[in-house]
N, C-alpha and C positions, 0 to 999 in steps of 0.2 A: 504493500500500500504506500510505500515511499514514493514521492514525486507525483502522486495522482492529481495534485492541485493544478499541474500544468496541462493535463489532458482536457481541462474545461476552458482553457484560454482560447482566444480566436486562433485560427490556423496560422501558425508561424511560418509555414512553407512558402507562402506567396506564390502559388503555382501559376504557370503561364499556360493558358489554354492552347492546345496544339491545332485547333481548328477541325478536329475530327471528333464530332459530338459523342460517339460511343466510347471512344478511348478517353476523352476528357472526363466523362462520367465515371468510368472505372477508376481513373487516376485521381478522383476527387478534385477535379478542377484543372488538371493538366500536370505538367512536370515542373519541378522547382529546381533552383540552383543546387548543385551538389548531389542530386539524385542520379542514379544509374538506371537506365531503362534498356533492356535488351529485347529486341523484336526477333523472334524466331519463326520462320515460315519457309515453306518449300521454295525451291528455285523458281524464279519467274512469276512470283505472286505480287510483286510491286514494292518490295522492301526499300529499294533504292529510290523509287519514285516517292514513296511515303516519307522517307527521311529527307528528301530534297524539299518536299512540300513543307515539312516541319521547320527545316532550316530557313526557308523563305519566310514563313510566318514569323519566326523568332526575329529575323533580321528586320522585318517591317515593323516590329514592335520595339525597335531600338535596343535589342540585345546583341552582344558581340558573339558571333558563332564561327566555329571552325568546323567545316565539313570535310572529313577525311574519307577517301574511298580508294578502292583497289581495282575494280573491274571496269567500270565505265571510263570513258575518256573525259577530259575536262570539257570538251565540246558537248558531249552528251549531257553532262551535268548542267552546263550553262543553258542548254536548250530546255531542260526540265525547269530550271529556275525562270527562264523567260516565259515559259508556258504558265507557270504558277503566278508570276508577277502580273502578267497581262490577262490571265484567265482565258487562255486560248489553247486549243489542242496543239501539240507539237507539230503535227502535220500541217496545221493552218498558219504557222508562224510566217512562212514566206509571203503569204497573201497580205499580211498586216505589217510587213517590214518597216515601211516609212513611218507609220503611226507609232509603232513600238519603239523605234530608234529615237524618235522625238521625246517620248515619255521616259526612255532610259536615261537621257541627259538629266532630267529632273530627279529621277530615282537615284541616280549615282550621287548627285549632290546631297540628297537627304540621307541615303543609307549606304553609300559606297564604302564606308570604312567599317561596316558592321559584319561583313561576311568574308571569310577566307576559305577558298577551296584548295585542297591539297591531295594530289594523287600519290599513292605509295605503291610499291611493287609487291605483288602477291608472293607469299612464301619467303620474302626476304626482309620483312619488316618485324622488328622486335619491339616490345613494349618500351625499351630504352630509346628506340628510334622516335617513337611518338613523344615520349617525355622530352627528349632533346629538342624536337621540333617545337613543342609547346613552350619550352623554356626560351628558345630563340625568339618566338613571338612575344613572350613576356618581356624580354630584354629591349624590344623596340616599342613597348608600351601597349601591346595588344594582349589584354588578359580576357580570355573568352568566358562568357557567362554559360555557354553551352558548347559541348564538344559532341559532334555527331560522327560516329565511326561506322562505316559500311564496308567490310563486315568482319565479324569475329573470327571466322574460319581462316582468314587470310593472314592473321597474326601468327608469328612464330615465337615459341618460347625462347628465352635467352639461351645463347649458345652453350653455356655451361650447365644448363638444367636438363635432367633426364627424367622422363616420365614413363610409367608402365603402359599407359594407354593415351589415346588422343583425348579422352574425356578428362583425365587428370591434367593434361596440358592445358585444355580449355578452362578448367576450373582455376588453375593458377593464373591464367590470363585474365579471367574475370576478377580475381582477387587483386591483381595489379591495376585493373581498370578502376576498381573501387578506390584504391589508394590514389590513383591519378585524380579522381573526382575530389577526394579530400584535399589534395595538394592545390588544385586549381579552383 
């Protein structure tokens, strides 16, 4: 019963709605700084598209976001961001190019310093690689409110660590991600 007085206080989390009503409901308003959310779904179900939508929404709400990815190209991620930003299907972007480019100038001025995209190499990226990159950003004054990582399977345990199974390795990576959240 120790500390129960705090459970009756207003929500300390200050969650950010992700713009996905069902998920926002389940997450009690969205995701808050310092929280770790892992989305697990089969290949091709839209995890990257969803994470790009969330990164876009956070950026537009003046949060600093780093979106790290492995499989898509920077061009593909940029296309997904443009589609989110302009609420246009990716395949329809060319038809709206002039209008979108004009709006992009305004958006860049308002939100241009809120989002950083970074592609890493599959199977060659260690947690220390991510930490070093984030520390580099921190040294130039960019301290992210949210880190979006797409995706867990592409991270490699540190070179000196040995695990009996892939699941043990992933468990260690999740532990290190939690530590990274605490640090940033």
